[in-house]
C-alpha positions in Angstrom: -8.6 4.1 -23.2 -5.5 5.1 -21.2 -5.4 8.5 -22.9 -8.9 9.3 -21.4 -7.6 8.5 -18.0 -4.4 10.6 -18.2 -6.0 14.0 -17.5 -4.1 16.9 -16.0 -5.6 16.2 -12.6 -4.7 12.5 -12.8 -1.1 13.2 -13.8 -0.7 15.8 -11.1 -2.1 13.5 -8.4 0.1 10.7 -9.8 3.2 12.9 -9.3 2.1 13.9 -5.8 1.8 10.3 -4.9 5.1 9.4 -6.5 7.2 12.1 -4.8 5.4 11.6 -1.4 5.9 7.9 -1.7 9.6 8.2 -2.6 10.2 10.5 0.4 8.5 7.9 2.6 10.3 4.8 1.2 13.7 6.4 1.7 13.0 5.4 5.3 13.6 1.7 4.5 17.1 2.8 5.5 16.0 4.3 8.8 16.7 1.1 10.9 20.3 1.7 10.0 20.2 5.1 11.7 18.5 3.6 14.7 21.2 1.0 15.0 23.8 3.8 14.9 21.9 5.4 17.9 22.2 2.1 19.8 18.7 0.7 19.3 18.2 -3.1 19.6 16.3 -5.1 17.0 13.3 -5.2 19.3 13.4 -1.5 19.8 13.7 -1.0 16.0 10.6 -3.1 15.6 8.7 -1.0 18.1 9.7 2.2 16.3 8.5 0.8 13.0 5.2 -0.4 14.5 4.6 3.0 16.1 4.2 4.6 12.7 1.7 2.0 11.5 -0.3 2.4 14.8 -0.4 6.1 14.4 -1.7 5.8 10.9 -4.4 3.4 12.0 -5.4 5.7 14.9 -6.0 8.7 12.6 -7.8 6.9 9.8 -11.4 7.3 11.2 -10.8 11.1 11.4 -9.3 11.2 7.9 -12.3 9.4 6.5 -14.8 11.7 8.1 -13.0 14.9 7.1 -12.5 13.7 3.5 -16.3 13.5 3.2 -17.0 16.6 5.1 -14.4 19.0 3.8 -13.5 17.5 0.5 -10.3 15.8 -0.8 -8.1 18.8 -1.7 -7.9 20.4 1.8 -6.8 17.0 3.3 -4.2 16.5 0.5 -2.7 19.9 1.2 -2.7 19.5 5.0 -1.2 16.0 4.6 1.6 17.2 2.4 2.3 20.2 4.5 2.4 17.9 7.6 4.7 15.5 5.7 7.1 18.3 4.9 7.1 19.4 8.5 7.7 16.0 10.0 10.5 15.2 7.5 12.3 18.4 8.7 11.9 17.1 12.3 14.1 14.1 11.5 17.0 16.5 11.4 16.5 17.1 15.2 16.7 13.5 16.2 20.1 12.8 17.8 19.3 10.0 20.3 17.0 7.2 21.0 14.3 8.6 23.2 10.8 10.1 23.6 11.3 12.7 20.9 12.1 10.0 18.3 8.7 8.3 19.0 6.9 11.7 18.8 8.4 12.2 15.3 7.4 8.7 14.2 3.8 9.2 15.4 3.6 12.5 13.5 5.1 10.7 10.5 2.4 8.1 10.7 -0.3 10.8 10.8 1.1 12.6 7.8 1.6 9.4 5.7 -2.0 8.4 6.4 -3.3 11.8 5.5 -1.4 12.0 2.2 -2.1 8.5 0.8 -5.7 8.2 1.9 -6.6 11.5 0.4 -4.8 11.3 -2.8 -6.0 7.7 -3.6 -9.6 8.9 -2.8 -9.1 11.9 -5.1 -8.1 9.7 -8.0 -10.9 7.2 -7.4 -13.3 10.2 -7.7 -11.9 11.5 -11.0 -11.6 8.3 -13.1 -14.7 7.2 -15.0 -16.8 4.6 -13.2 -16.5 2.2 -16.2 -12.7 2.4 -16.1 -12.1 2.7 -12.3 -10.0 -0.4 -12.0 -7.8 0.6 -14.9 -7.4 4.1 -13.5 -6.5 2.9 -10.1 -4.1 0.3 -11.6 -2.2 3.0 -13.5 -2.3 5.3 -10.5 -1.0 2.5 -8.3 2.3 2.6 -10.3 3.0 5.8 -8.4 3.2 3.7 -5.3 5.1 0.7 -6.8 7.9 2.7 -8.3 9.0 4.3 -5.0 9.4 0.8 -3.5 12.0 0.0 -6.1 13.6 3.5 -6.4 13.6 4.4 -2.7 16.0 1.6 -1.8 18.4 2.4 -4.6 18.3 6.2 -4.1 18.9 5.7 -0.4 21.9 3.4 -1.1 23.4 6.1 -3.4 22.9 8.9 -0.9 24.3 6.9 2.0 27.3 5.6 0.0 28.4 9.3 -0.7 27.1 11.1 2.4 25.3 10.3 5.7 21.8 10.1 7.2 21.5 13.8 7.4 21.8 13.9 3.6 19.2 11.2 3.4 16.8 13.2 5.6 17.4 16.3 3.5 16.8 14.3 0.3 13.5 13.1 1.7 12.6 16.6 2.7 13.2 18.0 -0.8 11.0 15.2 -2.3 8.3 16.1 0.2 8.5 19.7 -0.8 8.1 18.8 -4.5 5.0 16.8 -3.6 3.5 19.7 -1.7 4.2 22.1 -4.6 2.6 19.8 -7.1 -0.5 19.4 -4.9 -1.2 23.1 -4.9 -2.9 23.2 -8.4 -5.2 20.3 -7.7 -8.9 21.2 -8.1 -11.4 19.7 -5.8 -13.0 16.4 -7.1 -16.3 16.4 -5.2 -18.9 18.7 -3.6 -18.0 18.4 0.2 -20.8 17.4 2.5 -20.1 20.3 4.8 -18.5 20.7 8.2 -21.7 19.7 10.1 -22.7 16.9 7.8 -23.6 13.6 9.6 -20.8 11.5 8.0 -19.8 8.2 9.5 -16.6 6.1 9.5 -18.5 3.2 11.1 -21.2 3.0 8.4 -19.0 1.7 5.5 -16.9 -0.4 8.0 -20.0 -2.5 8.8 -21.8 -2.2 5.5 -22.9 -5.7 4.7 -21.5 -6.0 1.1 -18.2 -4.3 2.1 -17.3 -6.6 5.0 -16.2 -9.5 2.7 -14.0 -7.0 0.8 -12.4 -5.8 4.0 -11.7 -9.4 4.9 -10.0 -10.2 1.6 -8.0 -6.9 1.8 -6.8 -7.9 5.3 -5.8 -11.4 4.1 -3.9 -9.8 1.2 -2.1 -7.2 3.4 -1.3 -9.7 6.1 0.4 -12.0 3.7 2.5 -9.2 2.1 4.6 -9.0 5.3 5.9 -12.5 4.6 8.4 -11.1 2.1 8.4 -7.3 2.8 9.5 -8.0 6.4 11.4 -11.3 6.1 12.9 -11.6 2.6 16.1 -9.7 3.7 16.8 -12.2 6.5 15.7 -15.2 4.2 18.3 -14.2 1.6 21.0 -13.5 4.3 20.5 -16.9 6.0 20.0 -19.1 2.9 22.3 -17.3 0.4 19.6 -17.7 -2.3 19.4 -14.8 -4.7 19.1 -11.3 -3.6 16.4 -8.9 -2.3 17.0 -6.7 -5.4 16.4 -9.5 -7.8 13.1 -10.5 -6.1 11.8 -7.0 -5.9 13.0 -6.0 -9.4 10.9 -8.9 -10.8 8.1 -8.1 -8.4 7.8 -4.4 -9.3 8.4 -5.1 -13.1 5.5 -7.6 -13.2 3.1 -5.4 -11.3 4.0 -2.3 -13.3 3.9 -4.0 -16.8 0.6 -5.6 -16.0 -0.9 -2.3 -15.0 0.4 -0.5 -18.0 -0.5 -3.0 -20.7 -3.3 -5.0 -19.2 -4.7 -2.7 -16.6 -7.9 -2.5 -18.7 -8.6 -6.2 -18.4 -10.7 -6.2 -15.2 -13.0 -3.5 -16.5 -13.4 -5.3 -19.8 -14.1 -8.9 -18.7 -15.2 -8.5 -15.1 -13.2 -7.8 -11.9 -13.8 -11.2 -10.3 -12.6 -13.0 -13.4 -9.2 -11.4 -13.0 -9.1 -11.2 -9.2 -9.2 -14.9 -8.4 -6.5 -15.9 -10.9 -4.4 -13.1 -9.4 -4.9 -14.4 -5.9 -3.9 -17.8 -7.2 -0.7 -16.4 -8.7 0.0 -14.7 -5.5 -0.4 -17.9 -3.5 1.7 -19.9 -6.0 4.5 -17.3 -5.6 4.7 -18.2 -1.9 5.0 -21.9 -2.7 7.7 -21.3 -5.3 9.5 -19.1 -2.7 9.2 -21.8 -0.1 10.8 -24.4 -2.4 13.5 -22.1 -3.9 17.1 -23.4 -3.8 18.6 -21.0 -6.4 18.1 -17.6 -7.9 15.8 -18.4 -10.8 12.9 -19.7 -8.6 13.3 -16.6 -6.4 12.8 -14.4 -9.5 9.8 -16.5 -10.6 8.3 -16.1 -7.2 8.8 -12.3 -7.5 7.1 -12.3 -10.9 4.1 -14.3 -9.5 3.7 -12.3 -6.3 4.2 -9.0 -8.2 1.7 -10.0 -10.8 -0.8 -10.9 -8.2 -0.3 -7.7 -6.3 -0.5 -5.7 -9.6 -4.2 -6.7 -9.9 -5.3 -7.5 -6.4 -4.8 -4.0 -5.0 -6.6 -1.9 -7.6 -9.4 -4.5 -8.0 -10.2 -4.7 -4.3 -10.0 -0.9 -4.0 -12.3 -0.4 -6.9 -14.8 -2.9 -5.6 -14.9 -1.2 -2.2 -15.1 2.3 -3.6 -17.9 1.3 -6.0 -20.0 -0.4 -3.3 -19.6 2.4 -0.8 -22.3 5.1 -0.8 -21.1 8.3 -2.3 -21.3 10.2 1.0 -19.1 7.5 2.6 -16.4 7.1 -0.1 -13.8 9.1 1.8 -14.2 6.9 4.8 -14.2 3.7 2.7 -10.9 4.8 1.2 -9.5 5.4 4.6 -10.6 2.0 5.8 -9.1 0.3 2.7 -5.7 1.9 3.1 -5.8 1.5 6.9 -6.3 -2.2 6.6 -2.8 -2.4 5.1 -1.4 -0.9 8.3 -3.4 -3.5 10.3 -2.1 -6.3 8.2 1.5 -5.2 8.7 1.0 -4.9 12.5 -0.4 -8.4 12.8 1.4 -10.1 9.9 4.9 -9.3 11.0 4.8 -10.8 14.5 2.6 -13.8 13.6 4.5 -14.9 10.5 7.8 -14.0 12.2 7.0 -16.3 15.1 6.6 -19.2 12.6 10.1 -19.0 11.3 11.6 -20.5 14.5 9.6 -23.7 14.6 8.8 -24.1 10.8 11.7 -22.4 9.1 11.3 -20.0 6.1 9.9 -22.9 4.0 7.1 -23.5 6.5 6.4 -19.8 7.0 6.0 -19.2 3.3 3.8 -22.3 2.9 1.6 -21.1 5.8 1.3 -17.7 4.0 0.2 -19.5 0.8 -2.4 -21.6 2.7 -3.6 -18.4 4.4 -4.1 -16.7 1.1 -6.0 -19.7 -0.4 -8.2 -20.1 2.7 -8.9 -16.4 2.8 -9.9 -16.4 -0.9 -12.2 -19.3 -0.6 -13.8 -17.7 2.5 -14.2 -14.5 0.5 -15.7 -16.3 -2.5 -18.3 -18.0 -0.3 -19.0 -14.8 1.7 -19.4 -12.6 -1.4 -21.6 -15.1 -3.2 -19.0 -15.8 -6.0 -18.4 -19.5 -5.5 -19.8 -21.3 -8.5 -20.9 -18.0 -10.1 -17.7 -16.3 -11.1 -18.2 -17.2 -14.7 -21.3 -15.1 -14.9 -19.7 -12.0 -13.4 -19.1 -10.0 -16.6 -20.3 -6.5 -15.7 -17.9 -3.7 -14.7 -16.5 -3.6 -11.2 -18.6 -0.6 -10.2 -21.7 -2.7 -10.9 -20.2 -6.2 -10.3 
């Protein structure tokens, strides 16, 4: 089945996503550059949030233009903008207004690229294999998480931040070049077509999916934002060990068992995946040595490996065809919203509750959100009868 999915267009889009993602994830090291410029931790947090806010602000326009103009023009504009903004990092020499301008532009470019390329792939994979296709495609976004940190460490150990920015720029150029041969995946509605970002946002059977996606994205910040300080303060394991286990579990599941949701039913896989995700937080909360930290990484990574493509496939399948660009922009935009809210809310719990309490709250949040979703989406008590493909549910 995988061979049918790996068409030339799919592989090209995968490569575009991988190189764009790698260029973007090199910026996990950017806070170090900000520190060198004299920024405080609060200022660094504001800079990081600025990019997410910019991405959120532009999503409605992206969704509308994806449906009006088609996917390919937005992919090309996004990658071109990405290259341009990466070059602008070479002009940042102090902490000031220009830095925030560049970060806002970076947020715009990142949103353009990832919304458009994910929508493109969702278009070209067969309906009956949509979750499998999105799971395989999602590896292009998981690998940069693991590789970006290591590549950045290598560059900075031999050179400086200028070299890091240049490396990111080269990767962005590679993504742009690879996007040029992509062939349009839909017949665009046309420049004057009455498309609507609001319509899929308030579509009755999509609202529960948006809720579960928000619950999922909010909880991700518990370890993406705070695992570094957790490890530093407790001395338990390492960030590398957790995310190596995390990425390995997600990638291996998608490669070898990515077909499972399409075969036995999306909801039959989604709820156990959410449970694994929540249990991972409990294991992390009670970890006192490296092995439990690695187990937590495996559980959270395995949950992520299925949750993201399943929820995306459900939302894409339920959206009207004319609204699928907007639906994709909403889905990816919710992750920005989850990051914006999850970081400060979960971070504020560390002081009174400690890391143990914060991770347990994250687990409870996931379980509560999943139960709410099951009731809202009409699944509670009926999951066993959901055997049809995700596009039909």
